[in-house]
N, C-alpha and C positions, 0 to 999 in steps of 0.2 A: 572120258572125263567128264564130270557134271559141268555145265556152266551154272555159274554163280551171281546172283546179284549182289555187287560189292560196293561200298561206298569208302572213300577215302577221304581221311578229314585231314587237310592240310597239303599245299602244293609246293613245297620247297623242293630242295634235290630229292629226298626220300619220296616224300609223298607223290610229286609227279612222275618220278621214275615209276614208282608203285603202280600207280594207276594207268599209265600209259602200257606198262609192259604186261600187267594182268588183262587188260583189253586186247593186247595182241595175242594173249593165250586164248582167247575165246570167251572171257568173261563179260558180263555187262557191269560197267564201273560209272560210277558218278563221283566226281572230285568236288571237293567243296574247299572254299576259303574265305576269310573275313572281309579278303580286300577284294571290294567291288571292280575296280579298274584292272587289276590283274586277273580275275575271272574273266572278263570282257576280252582281255587280250589273249588269255589262253582259247577262248572259243573260236576268235578270230585264227587261230594256229599260230600266235606270235608266242615264243618261247623265250625268255631273257636269260634263261640259266646255260651257259656255255658248257654243253654235254652233247658229244658227238651220237647223231642218230635218234636224240630224245624229240627233237620238234616233229621228225619224219614221223613217229609212232604216235604223237599227238594228232597228227593231221589224218593219218589212217585211222586212228580209232575212232575220230569225229564222223570221217567219211563213211565208215562201215557201220554207224549207229551203235557202236559198243563202248562210247566213251563220250562222256558230258561233264560240263562243268557248271557248278551253281555256288550262289552265294549263302553262307552258313550252313553249319553240320546238320542242323534240323532238318532240313529240306533233303539232304544228300539220304539220310539214313532210314527213311520212313517205310523203304520198300526193301531195305537191305537183308540179306542174310549173314553176310559178314562186315563188320566195320574195322577197317584199318586206320588207327589213330598214328599220324605221321606228323607229329607237332614238335616244336622246339623245346629241347631240355637244356637251356645254355647253364653256364656255370653261376651258380648263387652264391650267396654269402658264405663265407668260408671254404670255397670249393664244391660244395654240396649241388647236386642237379636241382636247378629250379624247374618244379614240376606243375607251377601254376596253370599252364596252358592244357596238359593233360588232365588237370583236375576238373577246369572250368569246363572243357568239353565233355566229360562223362557227366558232370551235373546237367549240362545242356541237353543233352541227346536221352537220358535215361527213362524219360517220360514217353517218346517217341518212336523207341526201338520196336521193332517188332518181335512177336512171341518165339523165343528160341533163337534168336539171333546170336551171333559169336562176336564179342569185342576184340581186336587183336591190338596189343602193342607193338608197334614197330618201332617208335622211339626209343634212343638209348638211355634206361631208365635203372635207376637202384634195385637191388633185390629188395623184395616186398612190393614194390608198386602194383601188380596185378592183383594183390589182395585188397590193395587200398582202393584201385579203380572199381573191384568189385563192391566193396562196400559203398561208395560213392553211387554207383549205379543203383544199388538197393533191389536188384532182381535177381530172383532165386532160377529164373528160367533162362537168364543170361550168362553164357560162362565167360571169361575172361582168359586171353590166350597171349603168351610172350613169344614174337617172331622177330628176333632181332635182324636187323639190316646189316650187311657188310659189302657196302658200296662203295668206292673209291671215286673221288669226284675226279671228272675226266673221261671215266669209263663205267659212269653207273649203269647205263642201259645195258652194256656189255657183260656187266659183272651180275646185274639181275636175270639177264637171259642164259648166261654160262657159269651159274654159281658152282664153288668148290664143295658146298654144302648148304643144306636149308636146316635150321635150328628151329624147334617148335616145343615150345613148353607150357603145360596147362596142368592142374591138378585135377582136370577131368579129360582123362584118355580119349574120349569120344570127341572131344571139343577139338584136341591137338590132332587128332586123324583127320578130322574135317578140314582143318586149316590147311595141313600137309597136302591135303588131296589137290588143293588149288594148284600146286606147282608140279603136278605129275607129269606134264609134257615136257619140263626141264629135264627129265632123267638124271637128276642129282641126288645124290646120298640124302635121305631126310633122317634127321637125329631127333626122336621124340624124347621128351623128358620132362621133369616137373618145372613149373613155373620159374621157382627161385634159381635153378640151374641155369634155365636159358638166359634170364636176365643177367646173371652173372660170367654167361660166356662171351658177350659182347665186351665188357669192362676187361675181362681177363684176357681177351685177343688182343685189344688196343694198347693195353698196358704191356703188354710182352713186345709189342712192334715199337712202341716208344723207347722202351728199353734198349730194343737192339739198336736203334738209332742213335741213342746217346752213347752207348756202348763204343759203336764205330767210329763217333766223333772222337772220344778219348783214345782209341786208338790212333786215329790221325794224329792226334797232338803227340802222342807218343813217337809215331813214326818220323816227325820232323825233327825230334829230338835226337834220335839215335841213329837217323841218316837211311831210314828205311822208306820204302813207297807204299802207300797205303792201298794203291790200286792192285798191287800186286799181292799184297798180304791178303786184302778180301778176296782176290780170286782164288788164291791157295785155300781160303777157308770155305768158299762158296762151294767148292766140288765136293766137300763133305756133306752127304745128304742128310747128317743130322742138324745141320745148319742152314743149308740153302742158300742161294744167292740173293734173295729178294732182302730189301732194307739193309744193305751193307755199303750203302753209297755216303761218305762223310757230307755235310752240308752246313749252312750257318744256323741249324737247329730245325727241331719239327714243329709243325703247327697245323693250322687249319681248323675246322668246325668240330673235330672229333678228339683228337689225341689230347689236347692241352685240358678239357673239360673232363674227359673220360678218367686223365689219371689222376687229377684232384679228387674226383668223384670217389675213385677207390681208395685214395687215402682217408676220406672222411668215412666211407663204408667200413673200413678196418678199424679207424679211430672209435667209433660207436659201438664196436664190440672188444675193443681193448687190444688190438693187435697193432703193434708197431711195424706197419709196413715199410720198412726203412729202405728196402731196394726201389721201391717207386719213388719215394721221397728223393733219393739221389739220382733217380732218372730227370727229375724233374728239375732239380738244383745244376745237373750237369748241362741241362739244355738252356737254362739262363745263362749259365757260365760259358756257353759256345757263343753265343750272341756276342756278349761281352770280347771275348776271346778275338771275333772278326774284326771288332772295332780297334782294338790293339793293334792288330796286323796293318789297317788301314794307317793307323798312327805311326807305326815305325816307318811307313814309307813317305808320309808326306810331313813328318813332324808335329807341330801344332795342328789340329784340325779346326781351329779358330780361323774362320777365312778361307780355308782349303776348299777349292771347286771338286767335288767328287762326282762323276759320272755314274749313274746307278742303271744296271742293266737286270730289269726284272723287278716286279712287286707281288706279284699273286705267290701264294703258297707253295705252289708247284706249277709246273707247266701243264698247259691242257685246260685250265682254269680261269676263271675271273675272280675269284673267291680270295678275299683280304682278309677273312677272317681268322686273328692270330696267326697272321703270316710272319714266318722268321725274318723275310726280306723286309718287310714292313718296319718289323721290330729294330733291326739292325739299320734302318734308314732312320728312323727315329733317334737312335741313339746317337749315330752322327750328327745330327741336326741338333740335338741337345748339347753337344760340344761345339757348336758353332760351325760346322761345314755348312757350305752352300751345296745343295744338292741338287742336280739335274738329272730326271727319273724318266726312264721310258719303259714301258711294258706294253706287247701287242694287243693285249686284252684291257688294259686300264687306261680310260682316256680323262676321267673326271679330275678335276682339282682335289688335291693333296695336302693337308697342314704340313708345314715345314719344308716343301720341296716345290719344285717346279717340274711338271709333269709335260713332256714333249711328246710329238708324234713321231719320232725317229732316232733310231739309235745313233745315228751320227751326230743329231741335234745334242744327245745326250752326252758325248764324250768331248764336244767341242770345248777346247779351253780348259779341260779337266786337268787338274794335278795328278788324279789317279782314277782309274775305272775299277767299278765293284760289281763282278757277275753275281746277283742273289737269286735268280730263278731259271732252270734250266731249258729256255725256250729253245727249240732246235735252230731258229734262224740267227741265233747269236754264234753259233758253230761258222757261219756261212758268210759272216759279214765280211767286208773289204778292209781287211784289218791295216793294211797298207794306208788306205785312206784314212781309217780311224787313227791312226799313229800320226798323220800329217796334221790331224784336227787337235789333238791333245797338247797340252801344254807339257804334262809330264810324260813318263814313259812305262808306267806301272799298271799292270791289269792285276787284279786280285778275283781270282776264280775260286768262290765258295762252294761251288759243285763238281770241281775236276772235270768240267764239260768243254772245255775249247781244246783245240789241237795246238800243243806246245811248238811245233814245228811251224805252223801259220804264224803264229805271233812272234816267233824268232826272226822269220824272214821278214817282217814288217818292222823290225827293230824294237820291238817292245819286250819288257820283262814280265814275265808271267810267274805268280805266284799263287799256289793251290793249296788245298788242305792236305796234310799229311806228305807232301811231295816236296817240301822245300828243303833242300839238302845245302844246310848252312853249317860249314864245319866247324864254326866256333861254337855252336850250339850243342854240338855232340856230346853224347856221353863219353868221357874219357875210358879207354879201355883199363879194365880191372886186373890188377896184378894176378898173376897165375901162382 
């Protein structure tokens, strides 16, 4: 494998993981960020992102002399053969992806890129962005490649180093092959294609995953009403290889930094060419409805939410991360607070104050005096709580487990009433038998 000189612009989840992992493969990597304080912390080996193994890769890369951090994109790219753009593309007006960061960096680096360099869009961007970046660069000698990331927060480093596949797209086959060769050591299937197809892959994949999650939440609601257990249903579904077992767990909704913005962006992409992508629109609507459904479940337990004291377990959008971006847990909490509930919240990775709730440093502090407890993030420690102690601290006796994460027997022994999603067997709500 050839050792390449690589620049990575942006040191968020994607950028820092990309830079540190490429350095671990033997490449010489310079990572750039506009935040001088963040650059200083990274130089000192201080990683603020909660990602297992990432801090070790950063320290090892710097110790080996293969990884460095600089302030400003221009300083990073002056000697680079390949430049990765790992920049935020948040949801903009009307749901479209905001490409302002990508466009600004392209304009910033265009006159300092070495002759024959390759610019790689690692950010999730709409179809046609590679062409737009090439136009902004205005360099016939510089090829633009799309190389979408498929990293999950909480396992980003592992996902990078053990990928299911590597997608590389460019209208220059030589440039695509050059980028694909960077990952030779990983031994993963490399799929080469045109730029537009590579840009579409990420949106198509994420929209499918969101659709699957909305589907299983709708199935869970139906299970509650007909007396079925969604855990048994999804187990039976998951053994079908056409379906698989992943993304079949109901919850308070889906969120995070990718699925919400990517589903909205896909709708905008479709609308722009006259396609009514009603399936994705329904996926988004079902997700919003799921958060309201969780609130309604709490309301049925405590009556009026005004003045009710609710213990909240979990705020991050999923376990294993400290990311609150578009967290469904936070969305549900905000809806509860809007209706007047007093929220006492605990998350093992969230300690900063949040509007509308009191954040405490212990799960037992969160449940003390609670009329009901709502579990919103599936942290492992919640399964092993002393639920007898929790029951003695609570004012009420109901726990709503929106992740079907807790052990029903453990809570029953503690004298608590457990409600899940798709597992409530309420005879009065079941569909009556139809006449034969």
